[in-house]
C-alpha positions, 0 to 999 in steps of 0.5 A: 171431046170437050172439057165441058163435056167431061166435066158434066159426064163427071157430075152425072156419073158421080150422082149415078154411082151414088144412087147405088150407095157406092161413095168414091174416096176423098181424093176423087173430089180434090181440085186440079191445084189440090192435086198438085200438092207433093203428098199426092204423088202416089196417086199420080204415080198409080194413075188413080182417079177419073178417066172418061174416054171416046177411044179417040172417035169423037162420039162418046155416046156411041163408043165411049167408058166412064172409068174411076181408078180407085186403087191400083199397084205398080207394074214394076212389082209384078213378080214380087211375093208380097206388094200391091199386085191388084187394082179395082175400078169403078165404070159406067157403061151407057145404054148401047155404048160400046167399049170396043173389042179388045184384050190385055197381055198381062191383066186378069179381071173380073167384071162385076155388074154392080147394078143397073140394067144388063151388062153384054159381053161379046166374047172371042179367044185368042189365038197362037199369035194374039189375034182374034179366033173366029172358030174357038169356043170360049170358055170363061168363069162366071161366079165360080162356075164354067160358061162356055160361049161360042165365038163371038157369042154374048155373055150377059150379066144381070146385077150381081154376076161377074166373069173373069177375063184372062188376057187370051179373051177378047172382049166388048161390052155395053149396056143393054136396056140401060146404063149399068154400074160396073165394078173391075177387080184385077191385077195391076192395071196399066192403060198406058201399054196393056190395052190391044185393041182390035182396030187402030184406035186410041185408048184416051180421048183428046181434050179440046179445053172449052173451059176449066176442069172440075177435076183432072183426068188420069190422062192429064196427069202427064201435062197439067201435074 
């Protein structure tokens, strides 16, 4: 993705988020230079911040996702009785923009339609080896109520509705009828190692530097900070 396109997506996403009365935390608006300050080490280590991906496929409008991690624990703290063992994201899934089929090994997440159009999720259960089970019914919890979905069936969430996804649930999602503001509340998030995709694709975009970054992406941290 070109950096100029990423910068424009950031501007559009910020406006879309604000249109629902949600405001990103102050560190979202730090310049790349300010983010280099030593007192922002926790933001860097917890990989909080802007995240825009085309999954390495080069067509963001067709397959991509906007994310911003507002808070996050550390994987090294998992298993402790008293630690920050949770994470929160705000995301935008554009109309018919696919976030491809994937699951996680560790993360349990609530996916919440915070506003906009309908959020559509295609679901499969994982088999004993972790692959996709094309025969098994998928059982999920939606706002405290059990839902049963046929393998490969579509679960649709209207604004305000949510679904809890466990590591044994494969899922892909997109905005149906328009763009969707999505919340994610989960256990510690590790996008470097805990995303298992059904097809061999990348988690992060390859960036072509055609202009200076408006804000750094979490995928910039290792090379620019």
